[in-house]
C-alpha positions in Angstrom: -7.1 -15.4 7.8 -5.0 -14.6 10.9 -1.6 -13.0 11.4 0.5 -14.6 14.1 4.1 -15.0 15.3 5.6 -11.6 15.2 9.3 -12.2 15.1 12.0 -9.6 15.4 14.7 -10.2 12.7 16.9 -7.1 12.9 17.0 -3.9 14.9 18.3 -0.4 14.7 17.7 2.8 16.8 19.0 6.3 16.8 17.3 7.7 13.7 14.7 9.3 16.0 14.7 9.2 19.8 10.9 8.8 19.8 10.9 5.6 17.6 12.7 2.4 16.7 12.8 0.5 13.5 12.9 -3.3 13.3 12.6 -6.0 10.7 9.7 -8.3 11.0 8.4 -11.6 9.8 4.7 -12.3 10.4 3.2 -15.7 9.6 -0.1 -15.6 7.7 -2.6 -18.2 8.6 -5.6 -19.1 6.3 -8.1 -21.5 7.8 -5.5 -22.5 10.4 -2.7 -23.3 7.9 0.4 -21.1 7.5 0.2 -20.0 3.9 3.0 -17.4 3.8 5.3 -15.0 5.5 5.1 -11.2 5.4 8.5 -9.6 5.7 9.2 -5.9 5.9 9.9 -3.1 8.3 7.9 -1.8 11.2 8.5 1.6 12.7 7.4 1.5 16.3 6.7 4.8 18.2 7.8 5.0 21.8 5.4 7.8 22.7 1.7 8.2 22.0 0.6 6.4 18.8 -1.9 8.3 16.7 -2.8 5.3 14.5 -1.5 2.4 12.4 -0.5 2.9 8.8 0.5 0.2 6.3 2.8 2.0 3.9 3.1 0.1 0.5 6.0 1.1 -1.7 6.4 0.7 -5.4 7.7 -2.7 -6.5 11.2 -1.5 -7.1 11.6 0.1 -3.7 12.5 -1.9 -0.6 10.9 -1.3 2.8 14.3 -0.1 4.0 14.4 2.6 1.3 11.0 4.1 2.2 11.9 3.9 5.9 15.1 5.8 5.3 17.4 2.9 6.3 18.9 2.4 2.9 20.0 4.8 0.1 18.0 5.2 -3.1 15.3 7.7 -2.3 15.3 11.5 -1.5 14.2 12.4 2.0 10.8 13.6 0.8 10.0 10.2 -0.8 10.8 8.3 2.4 7.1 8.4 3.2 7.2 5.6 5.8 9.8 7.5 7.8 7.8 10.8 7.5 4.6 9.1 8.7 6.4 7.7 11.7 7.8 11.1 12.5 4.1 12.3 12.6 3.4 9.8 15.4 2.0 6.8 13.5 3.2 3.3 13.9 4.1 2.2 10.4 4.6 -1.2 8.7 6.1 -1.5 5.2 5.5 -5.0 3.7 8.0 -6.2 1.1 6.7 -6.6 -2.4 8.0 -8.8 -5.2 10.4 -6.7 -7.3 10.6 -6.2 -11.1 14.1 -7.6 -11.2 14.7 -10.9 -13.0 17.5 -12.3 -10.8 15.5 -15.4 -9.8 13.2 -15.8 -12.8 14.3 -19.3 -13.7 15.4 -22.7 -12.4 18.9 -23.1 -11.0 18.9 -26.9 -11.2 18.2 -26.7 -14.9 20.6 -23.8 -15.4 17.8 -22.0 -17.2 16.8 -18.4 -16.5 14.5 -15.9 -18.3 14.4 -12.1 -18.4 10.8 -12.0 -17.1 10.4 -9.7 -14.1 9.9 -11.6 -10.9 6.3 -10.3 -10.8 5.6 -11.8 -14.2 7.4 -15.0 -13.4 5.2 -15.6 -10.4 2.1 -14.4 -12.1 2.4 -16.9 -15.0 2.9 -19.9 -12.6 0.1 -18.7 -10.3 -2.3 -18.3 -13.2 -2.0 -22.1 -13.9 -3.2 -22.8 -10.3 -6.0 -20.3 -10.3 -4.0 -17.9 -8.2 -2.7 -14.4 -8.7 0.3 -12.4 -7.6 -2.0 -9.5 -6.5 -3.9 -12.0 -4.3 -0.7 -13.1 -2.6 0.4 -9.6 -1.9 -3.1 -8.5 -0.8 -3.0 -11.4 1.7 0.1 -9.7 3.2 -1.7 -6.5 3.7 -4.9 -8.0 5.1 -2.8 -10.2 7.3 -1.2 -7.1 8.8 -4.7 -5.7 9.3 -5.5 -8.9 11.2 -2.3 -8.5 13.3 -3.2 -4.9 14.2 -6.8 -5.7 15.0 -5.8 -8.6 17.3 -3.1 -6.7 19.1 -3.5 -6.2 22.9 -2.1 -2.6 22.8 -3.6 0.0 20.5 -5.9 -2.3 18.6 -8.7 0.2 19.0 -6.8 2.8 16.9 -7.7 3.6 13.3 -5.9 1.8 10.5 -4.8 3.6 7.3 -3.3 2.2 4.1 -1.0 4.5 1.9 0.3 3.0 -1.3 2.4 4.4 -4.2 2.8 2.9 -7.7 2.3 -0.9 -7.5 1.6 -0.3 -3.8 -1.1 2.2 -4.8 -2.8 -0.5 -6.7 -2.7 -2.8 -3.7 -3.9 -0.1 -1.4 -6.9 0.5 -3.7 -7.9 -3.2 -3.7 -7.3 -3.7 0.1 -9.3 -0.7 1.0 -12.2 -2.0 -1.1 -12.0 -5.5 0.4 -11.5 -4.8 4.1 -13.9 -2.5 6.0 -11.5 -2.5 9.0 -9.2 -0.1 6.9 -10.4 3.3 8.0 -8.6 5.5 5.4 -7.1 4.7 2.0 -4.6 6.8 0.1 -3.5 6.0 -3.4 -0.5 7.6 -5.2 0.8 7.1 -8.7 -1.8 4.6 -9.8 -5.5 5.7 -9.9 -7.1 6.3 -13.3 -9.1 4.8 -16.2 -8.4 1.1 -16.7 -9.7 0.7 -20.3 -6.0 0.5 -21.3 -5.3 -2.4 -18.9 -4.3 -4.6 -21.8 -1.3 -2.3 -22.4 -0.2 -2.5 -18.7 2.2 -5.2 -17.4 0.6 -8.7 -17.7 0.9 -9.3 -14.0 -1.9 -6.8 -13.5 -4.3 -8.8 -15.6 -7.4 -9.9 -13.8 -9.8 -11.9 -15.9 -13.2 -10.2 -16.3 -12.3 -7.2 -14.1 -13.6 -4.5 -16.3 -17.0 -6.1 -16.7 -17.8 -4.9 -13.2 -14.9 -2.8 -11.8 -12.8 0.2 -12.8 -10.8 2.2 -10.2 -13.9 4.3 -9.4 -16.0 1.3 -8.7 -13.3 -0.1 -6.4 -13.1 3.3 -4.6 -16.9 3.3 -4.3 -16.7 0.1 -2.2 -14.9 2.1 0.4 -17.7 4.7 1.0 -18.4 6.1 3.5 -14.7 5.5 4.6 -12.2 8.2 3.6 -10.4 7.9 0.3 -7.8 10.1 -1.4 -5.8 10.2 -4.6 -2.4 11.8 -5.1 -1.3 12.7 -8.6 1.8 14.3 -10.2 1.1 16.3 -13.3 4.1 14.7 -15.1 3.4 11.2 -14.0 3.9 9.1 -17.2 1.6 6.3 -16.0 -1.5 8.1 -17.3 -2.5 11.7 -18.3 -4.2 14.0 -15.8 -7.4 13.9 -17.8 -7.8 10.1 -17.3 -7.2 10.4 -13.6 -9.6 13.4 -13.2 -12.3 11.6 -15.3 -12.2 8.5 -13.1 -12.0 10.4 -9.8 -15.0 12.6 -10.7 -17.2 9.5 -10.4 -15.9 8.9 -6.8 -16.4 12.6 -5.9 -19.9 12.6 -7.1 -20.8 9.4 -5.1 -19.4 10.9 -1.9 -21.3 14.2 -2.5 -24.5 12.3 -3.1 -24.0 10.5 0.2 -23.5 13.9 1.9 -19.9 13.3 2.9 -17.8 15.2 0.3 -15.2 16.0 2.9 -14.3 12.3 3.1 -12.7 12.2 -0.3 -10.1 14.3 -2.0 -7.6 14.5 -4.8 -4.3 16.4 -4.9 -2.5 17.3 -8.2 1.0 18.4 -7.7 3.7 19.7 -10.0 5.9 16.7 -10.2 6.6 13.2 -11.8 5.7 9.7 -10.7 6.6 10.1 -7.0 5.3 10.6 -3.5 4.4 14.2 -2.6 3.1 13.6 0.9 1.5 17.0 1.6 -2.2 16.9 1.1 -2.3 13.2 1.7 -0.6 13.6 5.0 -3.1 16.3 6.1 -5.9 14.0 5.0 -4.6 11.1 6.9 -4.1 13.2 10.0 -7.6 14.5 9.8 -9.2 11.1 9.4 -7.0 8.9 11.6 -6.3 11.3 14.5 -8.3 14.3 15.5 -5.7 16.0 17.7 -2.7 18.0 16.8 0.7 16.3 17.2 2.4 17.0 20.5 5.9 17.1 19.1 
């Protein structure tokens, strides 16, 4: 797979004198054939870049929202903007939403109330494909794009995902060793209740081999961190702690316990961005910010 053809779609400046935000479209090539387009927002720093971060929002949040370009999120939850202000170059790929606006066929005048994610999942299933696979290709295509860049391609790459984006961060960190640090918020935990989750998360035979801890284990010895709000309704604290304990034990047995961490905070299903930001700073850049 190769990412090519970086095209500027829209532009805006002025939110920060040290950075600019532009819309992007990146063609994704698989075996020489263009298989899709990654669209989103890139926040480019005009000063020294500390590292590259792919920030993956939840499915109901647009790249513009987490970049602070559109209303809908409190300032603290605009984690792409906050990461850019710390000196990282940040890309936010667009995910398929949970709306149902386009879940149907206009020519037949027939529409369903299935979320877009389920609508695509059901059709992809018939072809031996998966919505998660399509969106993972976006992320791995961005890793290709960073790695092939002529400027700054030797910098470390981090992936930070929240909610549905947390799931994709977990899988992408396990699959691609070029990702140096992986941070997961609002997703990590036991998967024995997967049958109760949205159908578009269904992966046939997954739990025979992999839970979240096993996916995280594939990242070792690369840094991995989990962020968890006490009042997150996705799963109870106990399920998250149980699954993470297996990851912690593995890193301790490898003699690198400092390369993994978990932060519990007093809040709901949201981005906290405190311990995770410190963790990312430690493992993607070893010098203090100059501004």
